[in-house]
C-alpha positions as CSV (number, residue, x, y, z in Angstrom):
1,X,18.8,-18.3,-8.3
2,X,21.9,-16.5,-7.0
3,X,23.2,-12.9,-8.0
4,X,25.6,-14.2,-10.7
5,X,22.9,-16.5,-12.5
6,X,20.6,-13.4,-12.4
7,X,23.2,-10.9,-13.9
8,X,23.9,-13.4,-16.8
9,X,20.1,-14.0,-17.3
10,X,19.6,-10.5,-17.5
11,X,22.6,-9.8,-19.9
12,X,20.8,-12.4,-22.6
13,X,17.9,-10.4,-22.1
14,X,19.1,-7.2,-22.4
15,X,21.4,-7.8,-25.4
16,X,18.2,-9.5,-27.3
17,X,16.6,-6.4,-26.4
18,X,19.4,-3.6,-27.4
19,X,20.0,-5.6,-30.5
20,X,16.0,-5.7,-31.7
21,X,16.0,-2.0,-32.1
22,X,16.5,-1.1,-35.8
23,X,19.6,0.1,-37.4
24,X,17.5,3.5,-38.5
25,X,16.1,3.7,-35.0
26,X,19.4,3.2,-33.3
27,X,20.8,5.7,-35.4
28,X,18.2,8.5,-34.5
29,X,18.3,7.3,-31.2
30,X,21.7,7.4,-30.8
31,X,21.9,10.8,-32.2
32,X,19.4,12.4,-29.7
33,X,21.4,11.1,-26.9
34,X,24.4,12.5,-28.2
35,X,22.6,15.8,-28.7
36,X,21.7,15.9,-24.6
37,X,24.8,14.4,-23.9
38,X,26.8,17.2,-25.2
39,X,24.4,19.4,-23.5
40,X,24.9,18.1,-20.4
41,X,28.9,18.2,-20.7
42,X,28.7,21.8,-21.4
43,X,27.4,22.1,-17.8
44,X,29.7,19.7,-16.6
45,X,32.9,20.3,-17.8
46,X,33.2,24.4,-17.3
47,X,36.8,25.0,-16.7
48,X,37.7,25.8,-13.6
49,X,40.0,28.7,-13.2
50,X,41.8,27.4,-10.3
51,X,42.6,23.9,-12.2
52,X,45.3,24.3,-14.3
53,X,44.6,21.4,-17.0
54,X,41.9,20.9,-19.5
55,X,38.4,19.2,-18.1
56,X,38.6,15.4,-18.8
57,X,36.1,13.5,-20.1
58,X,37.0,9.6,-20.0
59,X,34.5,7.9,-22.9
60,X,34.3,4.8,-24.6
61,X,34.2,3.6,-28.2
62,X,30.8,2.2,-29.3
63,X,30.6,-1.5,-30.3
64,X,27.6,-3.6,-32.2
65,X,24.7,-2.3,-30.8
66,X,25.5,0.2,-28.4
67,X,24.7,3.9,-28.1
68,X,26.8,5.7,-30.6
69,X,28.3,8.6,-28.9
70,X,31.2,9.4,-31.6
71,X,29.6,12.6,-32.2
72,X,30.0,13.5,-28.8
73,X,33.4,12.7,-28.9
74,X,33.8,15.3,-31.9
75,X,32.3,17.7,-30.3
76,X,35.0,17.4,-27.4
77,X,37.8,17.4,-29.9
78,X,36.1,21.2,-31.0
79,X,36.3,22.4,-27.3
80,X,39.2,22.8,-25.0
81,X,38.5,19.3,-23.4
82,X,40.8,16.5,-23.1
83,X,38.8,12.8,-24.2
84,X,40.7,9.7,-22.9
85,X,39.3,6.2,-23.9
86,X,40.2,2.7,-22.6
87,X,42.7,0.2,-23.8
88,X,41.7,-3.4,-22.4
89,X,44.8,-5.0,-20.9
90,X,43.2,-8.8,-20.6
91,X,45.3,-10.6,-18.6
92,X,45.3,-8.3,-15.6
93,X,41.6,-7.5,-16.4
94,X,42.5,-3.8,-16.4
95,X,41.4,-0.6,-18.6
96,X,44.5,1.6,-19.1
97,X,43.4,5.2,-20.5
98,X,44.9,7.1,-23.3
99,X,44.2,10.6,-24.7
100,X,42.8,10.7,-28.1
101,X,42.4,13.9,-30.4
102,X,41.3,12.0,-33.5
103,X,40.1,9.4,-35.0
104,X,44.1,9.2,-36.1
105,X,44.6,7.7,-32.7
106,X,42.4,4.5,-32.7
107,X,42.9,1.2,-34.2
108,X,41.5,-1.8,-34.0
109,X,42.0,-3.6,-30.7
110,X,40.5,-6.1,-28.1
111,X,37.5,-7.8,-29.1
112,X,37.3,-5.3,-32.5
113,X,36.8,-1.9,-30.2
114,X,38.9,0.8,-31.3
115,X,41.5,1.5,-29.0
116,X,44.3,4.2,-28.9
117,X,47.3,3.9,-30.2
118,X,50.7,2.6,-29.5
119,X,52.1,6.2,-29.3
120,X,48.9,8.1,-27.4
121,X,49.8,9.3,-24.1
122,X,48.6,7.5,-21.0
123,X,46.6,9.1,-18.4
124,X,48.3,8.0,-15.1
125,X,46.5,10.2,-12.8
126,X,42.6,9.5,-12.5
127,X,42.0,12.1,-10.4
128,X,42.0,14.3,-13.5
129,X,38.7,13.0,-14.7
130,X,36.1,15.0,-14.4
131,X,33.6,13.1,-16.1
132,X,33.0,9.1,-17.0
133,X,31.1,8.1,-19.8
134,X,29.9,4.6,-19.5
135,X,28.6,1.8,-21.6
136,X,26.3,-1.0,-20.2
137,X,23.5,-3.8,-21.4
138,X,20.6,-2.1,-18.6
139,X,20.2,0.2,-16.0
140,X,17.6,1.0,-13.4
141,X,16.2,4.4,-12.1
142,X,18.3,4.0,-8.7
143,X,21.4,4.3,-10.8
144,X,22.1,0.6,-11.3
145,X,24.1,-0.9,-14.1
146,X,24.3,-4.1,-15.8
147,X,27.9,-4.7,-17.3
148,X,29.2,-7.0,-19.9
149,X,30.2,-9.4,-17.3
150,X,34.3,-8.6,-17.3
151,X,34.5,-6.1,-14.7
152,X,36.9,-4.1,-16.0
153,X,34.7,-0.9,-15.2
154,X,33.8,-2.0,-11.8
155,X,37.6,-2.4,-11.2
156,X,38.5,0.6,-12.7
157,X,36.2,2.5,-10.0
158,X,36.6,0.4,-6.9
159,X,40.6,2.5,-7.7
160,X,38.7,5.3,-6.3
161,X,37.2,3.5,-3.5
162,X,40.6,1.7,-2.5
163,X,42.3,4.9,-2.5
164,X,39.6,6.9,-0.8
165,X,39.4,9.8,-3.9
166,X,36.3,10.8,-5.1
167,X,35.0,9.3,-8.3
168,X,34.5,11.3,-11.0
169,X,30.7,12.3,-12.2
170,X,29.0,8.9,-13.9
171,X,26.9,9.1,-16.9
172,X,25.8,6.9,-18.6
173,X,24.2,6.6,-22.2
174,X,21.3,4.5,-22.8
175,X,18.3,3.5,-24.9
176,X,14.9,3.8,-23.2
177,X,14.6,-0.1,-24.0
178,X,17.3,-1.0,-21.7
179,X,15.9,0.5,-18.9
180,X,14.7,-2.2,-16.4
181,X,13.0,-2.8,-12.6
182,X,16.4,-3.5,-10.9
183,X,19.6,-4.4,-11.8
184,X,21.2,-6.8,-9.1
185,X,24.3,-4.9,-7.7
186,X,27.3,-6.9,-6.0
187,X,29.1,-5.7,-3.6
188,X,31.7,-4.1,-6.0
189,X,29.2,-3.0,-8.4
190,X,29.3,0.9,-8.8
191,X,26.4,3.2,-9.5
192,X,26.1,5.7,-12.0
193,X,25.2,9.2,-11.3
194,X,23.2,10.2,-14.4
195,X,21.3,8.2,-17.1
196,X,20.7,9.8,-20.6
197,X,18.3,8.3,-23.1
198,X,16.4,9.5,-26.3
199,X,14.0,11.1,-24.2
200,X,15.2,12.1,-20.8
201,X,18.3,12.6,-18.7
202,X,17.6,11.1,-15.1
203,X,19.8,11.9,-12.0
204,X,20.6,10.1,-8.6
205,X,17.0,10.6,-6.7
206,X,14.6,10.4,-9.7
207,X,14.6,14.1,-10.8
208,X,14.4,14.2,-14.6
209,X,15.8,16.7,-17.1
210,X,13.6,16.5,-20.3
């Protein structure tokens, strides 16, 4: 079985595992994960007096059985932080980022995912992103991430590689059930810096923050 076939099978299994989490349990776990994420962002997004812009979070809009991080966005809106979320451009298989300041800046877009409205300001300079909060189907303790197969986030992160820019600090929100032994990693797959679950924050190298 090659890496592509392994990923297809793992996606099928991971989606089933995540979907099996009951609605009430998913809500409770999402609340705890969001609480941990907000605490971590308080540390990671401290304003730098030398930088004349708001700390910026690249976040995602949850769909289906993903960890619901909407309370993280709400917390960001109450702070002097900027939040950008992606709009999918299927024809070019790209993500374009736009700033949102409230739910009024969102509408239903590709695949039913909430996306920024047309009038939302676009973020062109990816160097301004301090932290990226990314979704995924499965993760491992070596910071491997299994995406959905479209490659949108991988292509986005490749922009940093191609231009020699440092990536933002990449955090993933995950239920404990989503952690697997090993995610098959291809040449263009990116690794995350931190994995936040309902019971722990796992850092690169295996250190944990309870």
